[in-house]
C-alpha positions in Angstrom: 61.9 -4.8 24.3 59.4 -2.9 26.4 58.3 -0.6 23.9 57.4 -3.9 21.7 55.5 -5.4 24.6 53.7 -2.2 25.1 52.6 -1.9 21.4 51.6 -5.6 21.3 49.5 -5.1 24.5 47.9 -2.0 23.3 47.0 -3.7 20.0 45.4 -6.6 21.9 43.5 -4.3 24.2 42.2 -2.5 21.1 41.1 -5.8 19.8 39.2 -6.7 22.9 37.4 -3.4 23.0 36.4 -3.7 19.3 35.3 -7.3 19.9 33.2 -6.4 23.0 31.4 -3.6 21.0 30.6 -5.8 18.1 29.1 -8.4 20.6 26.1 -6.1 21.3 22.9 -7.4 20.0 21.3 -5.2 17.5 17.6 -4.5 18.5 14.7 -2.3 17.5 12.6 -0.6 20.2 9.3 1.4 20.2 9.5 4.4 22.6 6.7 6.7 23.9 9.2 9.4 23.7 13.0 9.8 22.8 14.1 12.6 25.1 14.4 10.7 27.4 13.9 7.3 25.8 10.6 6.0 27.5 9.4 2.4 27.3 6.3 2.4 29.3 3.3 4.7 29.7 0.0 4.9 31.4 -3.5 6.0 29.9 -3.4 9.8 29.9 -6.5 10.6 32.3 -8.4 12.1 29.3 -11.4 10.9 27.4 -10.6 8.0 25.1 -9.7 9.2 21.6 -8.7 12.7 22.7 -5.0 12.3 23.2 -2.6 11.7 20.5 0.6 9.6 21.0 3.4 9.1 18.7 5.5 6.1 19.0 9.1 6.3 18.0 10.7 3.2 16.4 14.5 3.2 16.8 17.2 0.9 15.7 20.0 0.3 18.2 23.4 -1.5 18.2 23.6 -2.0 14.5 27.1 -0.7 14.4 27.1 -0.2 10.8 25.5 1.9 8.0 21.9 1.0 7.4 20.4 1.0 4.0 17.1 -0.9 4.4 15.2 -2.5 7.3 11.9 -4.5 7.6 9.7 -5.0 10.8 6.2 -5.2 11.9 4.5 -3.8 15.2 1.9 -5.1 17.4 -0.2 -2.6 19.3 -2.5 -3.3 22.5 -6.1 -2.1 22.4 -5.1 0.9 24.6 -3.6 2.5 21.4 -5.7 3.0 18.2 -3.4 3.1 15.2 -3.7 6.1 12.9 -0.8 5.8 10.7 3.0 6.1 10.3 5.8 8.2 9.1 9.3 7.2 8.1 12.7 8.8 7.8 13.1 6.6 4.7 12.5 7.6 1.2 10.9 4.1 0.3 8.3 2.6 2.5 6.5 -0.6 1.2 3.7 -2.0 3.5 2.3 -0.8 6.7 3.8 -1.8 10.0 0.7 -2.4 11.7 -2.3 -3.1 9.4 -0.5 -4.4 6.4 -1.7 -3.5 2.8 -4.4 -5.0 0.5 -5.3 -7.7 -0.5 -3.8 -9.7 2.7 -3.3 -7.0 5.2 -0.4 -8.8 6.7 1.4 -6.3 8.9 4.9 -5.4 7.9 6.8 -2.6 6.4 10.0 -2.5 4.3 12.0 0.7 4.6 14.8 1.8 2.2 17.0 4.9 2.1 18.5 6.5 -0.8 21.8 7.3 1.2 23.2 5.0 3.9 22.0 6.1 7.5 24.6 6.1 10.4 23.3 3.4 12.7 26.5 3.3 14.8 24.2 5.4 17.2 20.5 5.0 17.7 18.5 5.7 14.5 15.0 6.7 14.3 13.4 4.8 11.5 9.6 5.3 11.8 7.0 7.5 13.8 3.9 5.5 14.5 0.9 7.8 15.2 -2.0 6.5 17.5 -4.5 7.9 19.9 -5.2 6.6 23.4 -8.3 4.5 23.7 -8.5 4.5 27.6 -8.9 7.2 30.3 -7.3 5.3 33.2 -5.3 2.0 33.3 -7.2 0.5 36.1 -10.7 1.2 34.6 -9.8 0.5 31.0 -10.8 -3.1 31.1 -7.7 -3.8 28.9 -5.3 -4.6 31.7 -1.5 -4.3 31.0 -0.5 -4.1 27.3 2.5 -4.2 25.2 3.9 -2.5 22.2 5.8 -5.1 20.4 8.5 -4.9 17.5 8.0 -8.1 15.6 9.2 -9.7 12.3 7.7 -8.7 9.1 4.3 -10.6 8.5 5.1 -11.8 5.1 8.8 -12.4 5.1 9.1 -13.5 8.7 12.2 -11.6 9.4 13.2 -8.6 11.5 16.4 -7.6 9.6 18.4 -4.5 8.6 20.7 -4.5 5.6 24.2 -2.9 5.9 26.1 -0.8 3.6 28.6 -1.1 1.7 28.6 -5.1 2.1 24.8 -5.2 1.7 24.6 -8.0 4.2 21.4 -8.7 6.1 21.6 -8.8 9.9 18.8 -10.3 12.2 17.7 -7.9 14.7 15.7 -8.5 18.0 12.3 -7.0 18.5 11.8 -5.4 22.0 8.6 -4.8 24.0 7.4 -1.6 25.5 4.8 -1.6 28.3 1.4 0.1 28.5 -0.3 0.4 32.0 2.6 -1.7 33.5 1.6 -3.2 36.9 3.5 -1.9 39.7 6.4 -3.9 41.0 5.4 -4.7 44.7 8.1 -3.6 47.2 8.2 -4.1 51.0 10.0 -2.6 53.7 13.0 -4.4 55.0 16.3 -4.0 56.9 19.9 -4.6 56.3 19.9 -7.3 59.0 17.0 -9.2 56.9 18.9 -8.8 53.8 22.1 -10.1 55.2 19.9 -13.1 56.6 19.0 -14.1 53.2 22.7 -14.9 52.5 23.7 -16.8 55.7 
């Protein structure tokens, strides 16, 4: 009886573990570097237009094999768009500028062979150059790199393999010239007083 109870408990715990893993929200994020993942950056301290910056667009928590994905990207004025490359064999559109005649931003990517998206998956590299020398003097203020839905279809989605089911993804934001978070000196007594 104890062994049957142990097996039932083990199966139940495995089911809970699988359920919690599948409850993670799939998202797409643009990074300034991938080793380590960096989601914010400042102007580089060099003349505008002289420093190249690649952005790495990565899909997270897809928890399946990925066969295609569509998205667009919004860049702040701090970064001038130069073009993009992809790990996909098929790329239709442009993530930032769109293509003629309507120039609506959005790209659809497709792979010949399903990609392992159980782990973070690099889907695109966006080539830009910095258009500011110092954040404070740029005149732009803080900015954001935003992963957004495809401009024509209105969806940010990935298609899984072998089921060929579309999953909606969440587009994340990365910060350019983020404003510092103000901090002030305090004591444990002042912190404890907040909760009395």
